[in-house]
FIDRENMI-558915 format. One line per 3 residues: their letters; for each residue x, y, z of C-alpha. Coordinates in steps of 0.05 Angstrom, whole numbers, plus 5000, padded with zeros to 4 digits. Layout:
// FIDRENMI-558915
a) X:Y:Z ~ ...
// end
This chain:
// FIDRENMI-558915
xxx) 5054:5104:5332 ~ 5103:5151:5296 ~ 5074:5220:5311
xxx) 5096:5285:5343 ~ 5054:5332:5385 ~ 5039:5398:5351
xxx) 4995:5432:5404 ~ 4921:5449:5409 ~ 4878:5464:5349
xxx) 4858:5538:5355 ~ 4783:5547:5366 ~ 4781:5599:5310
xxx) 4809:5549:5260 ~ 4752:5528:5213 ~ 4774:5456:5221
xxx) 4755:5460:5295 ~ 4683:5473:5278 ~ 4682:5419:5226
xxx) 4709:5368:5276 ~ 4660:5391:5330 ~ 4596:5394:5291
xxx) 4605:5348:5231 ~ 4652:5293:5254 ~ 4641:5284:5329
xxx) 4566:5268:5322 ~ 4582:5211:5274 ~ 4625:5180:5329
xxx) 4569:5182:5380 ~ 4600:5238:5420 ~ 4549:5269:5467
xxx) 4550:5344:5473 ~ 4604:5388:5442 ~ 4678:5373:5445
xxx) 4718:5424:5485 ~ 4778:5421:5439 ~ 4828:5379:5402
xxx) 4902:5360:5409 ~ 4940:5357:5343 ~ 4994:5307:5325
xxx) 5032:5302:5259 ~ 5050:5235:5229 ~ 5124:5235:5216
xxx) 5116:5200:5148 ~ 5077:5257:5117 ~ 5072:5332:5127
xxx) 4999:5330:5105 ~ 4971:5277:5152 ~ 4951:5293:5223
xxx) 4919:5259:5283 ~ 4865:5298:5320 ~ 4848:5276:5391
xxx) 4789:5302:5431 ~ 4821:5333:5494 ~ 4784:5285:5539
xxx) 4809:5225:5499 ~ 4739:5206:5475 ~ 4760:5196:5403
xxx) 4816:5204:5352 ~ 4810:5216:5277 ~ 4859:5223:5220
xxx) 4859:5286:5177 ~ 4894:5281:5109 ~ 4901:5345:5069
xxx) 4916:5364:4997 ~ 4940:5436:5002 ~ 4935:5488:4946
xxx) 4991:5484:4895 ~ 5006:5411:4908 ~ 5019:5371:4845
xxx) 4966:5319:4830 ~ 4991:5247:4826 ~ 4995:5218:4756
xxx) 4928:5192:4730 ~ 4883:5226:4780 ~ 4828:5273:4756
xxx) 4810:5299:4826 ~ 4846:5311:4891 ~ 4873:5245:4920
xxx) 4837:5258:4986 ~ 4770:5260:4949 ~ 4789:5198:4911
xxx) 4807:5162:4976 ~ 4741:5183:5008 ~ 4703:5150:4952
xxx) 4748:5089:4952 ~ 4738:5078:5027 ~ 4663:5085:5017
xxx) 4665:5035:4961 ~ 4701:4982:5002 ~ 4650:4991:5057
xxx) 4594:4979:5007 ~ 4630:4916:4985 ~ 4625:4890:5057
xxx) 4700:4890:5067 ~ 4692:4923:5135 ~ 4667:4859:5169
xxx) 4711:4819:5215 ~ 4767:4799:5206 ~ 4775:4861:5162
xxx) 4772:4933:5184 ~ 4772:4986:5130 ~ 4780:5057:5157
xxx) 4712:5090:5162 ~ 4708:5154:5119 ~ 4677:5208:5163
xxx) 4681:5268:5117 ~ 4712:5302:5058 ~ 4713:5379:5057
xxx) 4740:5413:4994 ~ 4738:5482:5028 ~ 4788:5461:5082
xxx) 4847:5443:5037 ~ 4810:5382:5011 ~ 4814:5348:5079
xxx) 4794:5275:5086 ~ 4774:5256:5157 ~ 4774:5182:5172
xxx) 4775:5131:5229 ~ 4842:5122:5265 ~ 4869:5053:5281
xxx) 4916:5033:5338 ~ 4940:4967:5310 ~ 5010:4939:5299
xxx) 5039:4961:5232 ~ 5063:4907:5185 ~ 5132:4938:5181
xxx) 5140:4929:5256 ~ 5120:4856:5250 ~ 5173:4847:5196
xxx) 5227:4881:5237 ~ 5211:4836:5297 ~ 5218:4775:5253
xxx) 5286:4798:5228 ~ 5315:4824:5293 ~ 5282:4781:5346
xxx) 5265:4718:5306 ~ 5190:4726:5316 ~ 5178:4689:5251
xxx) 5113:4655:5270 ~ 5078:4721:5281 ~ 5098:4746:5212
xxx) 5073:4681:5181 ~ 5006:4691:5216 ~ 4998:4763:5195
xxx) 5017:4748:5123 ~ 4962:4695:5123 ~ 4913:4748:5147
xxx) 4935:4798:5095 ~ 4931:4745:5040 ~ 4859:4732:5061
xxx) 4841:4806:5056 ~ 4874:4815:4988 ~ 4840:4752:4961
xxx) 4773:4778:4985 ~ 4784:4847:4953 ~ 4807:4817:4887
xxx) 4756:4761:4881 ~ 4696:4805:4900 ~ 4714:4856:4846
xxx) 4737:4811:4789 ~ 4711:4840:4724 ~ 4691:4808:4658
xxx) 4748:4839:4618 ~ 4820:4818:4615 ~ 4880:4854:4645
xxx) 4916:4906:4604 ~ 4991:4894:4611 ~ 5006:4959:4574
xxx) 4999:4999:4638 ~ 5051:4960:4679 ~ 5095:4956:4618
xxx) 5096:5033:4612 ~ 5104:5040:4688 ~ 5167:4998:4685
xxx) 5194:5045:4631 ~ 5181:5106:4675 ~ 5218:5073:4733
xxx) 5277:5057:4688 ~ 5281:5129:4662 ~ 5275:5157:4732
xxx) 5335:5115:4754 ~ 5375:5141:4695 ~ 5358:5214:4703
xxx) 5353:5220:4779 ~ 5398:5165:4806 ~ 5454:5161:4754
xxx) 5441:5091:4726 ~ 5480:5079:4662 ~ 5441:5081:4597
xxx) 5471:5013:4579 ~ 5440:4982:4641 ~ 5373:5016:4625
xxx) 5376:4986:4555 ~ 5387:4917:4586 ~ 5325:4927:4629
xxx) 5284:4950:4569 ~ 5303:4885:4533 ~ 5281:4845:4593
xxx) 5216:4884:4597 ~ 5202:4870:4523 ~ 5205:4795:4534
xxx) 5146:4799:4583 ~ 5102:4839:4535 ~ 5099:4782:4485
xxx) 5077:4729:4536 ~ 5003:4714:4531 ~ 4997:4697:4605
xxx) 5011:4770:4623 ~ 4945:4789:4589 ~ 4900:4729:4606
xxx) 4874:4740:4676 ~ 4812:4781:4692 ~ 4820:4851:4718
xxx) 4806:4864:4791 ~ 4806:4923:4838 ~ 4875:4926:4870
xxx) 4897:4964:4932 ~ 4952:4996:4890 ~ 5001:5010:4946
xxx) 5011:4945:4985 ~ 5069:4968:5027 ~ 5081:4949:5100
xxx) 5065:5019:5126 ~ 4994:5015:5098 ~ 4969:4956:5139
xxx) 4960:4945:5213 ~ 4938:4884:5253 ~ 4895:4871:5313
xxx) 4884:4806:5350 ~ 4885:4741:5311 ~ 4867:4750:5238
xxx) 4844:4822:5243 ~ 4871:4866:5186 ~ 4865:4942:5188
xxx) 4866:4976:5120 ~ 4875:5050:5102 ~ 4910:5095:5052
xxx) 4868:5076:4992 ~ 4879:5133:4944 ~ 4911:5087:4892
xxx) 4854:5036:4886 ~ 4849:5018:4812 ~ 4834:4963:4761
xxx) 4894:4920:4747 ~ 4924:4850:4749 ~ 4917:4821:4819
xxx) 4992:4805:4816 ~ 5007:4879:4818 ~ 4988:4878:4893
xxx) 5022:4812:4906 ~ 5087:4832:4872 ~ 5089:4898:4909
xxx) 5084:4863:4977 ~ 5136:4809:4963 ~ 5183:4861:4934
xxx) 5177:4899:4999 ~ 5190:4834:5038 ~ 5253:4823:4995
xxx) 5276:4893:5010 ~ 5263:4890:5085 ~ 5300:4824:5094
xxx) 5357:4843:5047 ~ 5368:4909:5084 ~ 5359:4879:5153
xxx) 5399:4814:5144 ~ 5441:4823:5082 ~ 5414:4757:5055
xxx) 5375:4764:4990 ~ 5342:4696:5003 ~ 5320:4708:5075
xxx) 5250:4730:5055 ~ 5236:4668:5012 ~ 5199:4627:5065
xxx) 5152:4685:5078 ~ 5142:4700:5005 ~ 5124:4628:4989
xxx) 5078:4625:5050 ~ 5042:4689:5031 ~ 5030:4667:4959
xxx) 5007:4597:4979 ~ 4959:4626:5030 ~ 4931:4675:4979
xxx) 4920:4618:4929 ~ 4883:4579:4983 ~ 4823:4625:4970
xxx) 4813:4597:4900 ~ 4775:4533:4879 ~ 4840:4502:4851
xxx) 4898:4524:4895 ~ 4952:4491:4853 ~ 4926:4521:4788
xxx) 4921:4590:4819 ~ 4992:4584:4846 ~ 5020:4565:4778
xxx) 4985:4622:4744 ~ 5005:4674:4794 ~ 5078:4653:4805
xxx) 5096:4657:4731 ~ 5074:4730:4730 ~ 5106:4747:4797
xxx) 5178:4759:4774 ~ 5158:4818:4731 ~ 5119:4853:4786
xxx) 5172:4836:4838 ~ 5225:4865:4792 ~ 5190:4931:4781
xxx) 5177:4937:4856 ~ 5252:4931:4868 ~ 5264:4985:4816
xxx) 5213:5029:4851 ~ 5249:5021:4918 ~ 5317:5032:4885
xxx) 5298:5101:4858 ~ 5286:5129:4928 ~ 5333:5185:4947
xxx) 5349:5154:5015 ~ 5378:5091:4983 ~ 5455:5095:4981
xxx) 5491:5073:4918 ~ 5517:5006:4945 ~ 5448:4983:4967
xxx) 5417:5010:4903 ~ 5465:4965:4864 ~ 5439:4905:4903
xxx) 5368:4923:4888 ~ 5382:4934:4814 ~ 5417:4867:4808
xxx) 5359:4832:4842 ~ 5310:4869:4797 ~ 5346:4846:4734
xxx) 5350:4775:4761 ~ 5274:4774:4769 ~ 5259:4810:4704
xxx) 5301:4758:4670 ~ 5265:4699:4703 ~ 5213:4691:4650
x) 5186:4621:4635
// end
């Protein structure tokens, strides 16, 4: 668990009272907590772990401080959005074994829009991937990808709507990624023009518009999933839940797998057995597995390609590795059938 200790929450802090009198009773705590230890998650300055001093319970507090820029497309603070999204998945019954969706315990707009939710102590997917790369624990990664495929299939299939996907959104998103790489990361305009031509080919293909829209997780990255025993999947960080093509989620995950294995092994094909396994397992939750696999895999290259572009635009990526990601992205964007 990647956290650092920050000290004790001061009793005069309004959050202390909120945790004592609004949150603790929901967790079955008897009496009044005597205080809380505070830890900060290293991946975000706005996400904290609060532990009752006696160790009785832990909760996650995610804040949206004043002056923070709202993410594109949101009409309310992302913590409020996530609170409602978590509640929605619970209503769908997606918190039943083998799935665990973080329980939303409270949203308080007067305390920097804090969302308080259940904390998990599972094994993050990124650690499972690293163990497969560095210590050859491949079977465990195959097992956990099967479990994640089951969860995503359940989410998508239970929410499938009666209207078709709108490819215009992903099409425009690809354009924003390309422009970001030009303006922020120094990609040549000629290379951007090449990517725009590849993007245009996808827009005219009917199969990119023909599936039914579903609710997608929206941020299927390895840091957003943890695992317990067996097939247990723990799900959190749901502020980006939205209606889209189911392949948006699938392409995001396999793009991340490509990246992890390329970065960890240097082999751009090392992730292929795991990608194929994940997609085949996902399609096993449809009446006709073969037909589902054909439909999904012909849309995958586009969503895989834009995921690689998304990773390439990160500031921590050095130029030589960014070049590898960009070449892979173009290879996939050009793999239209």
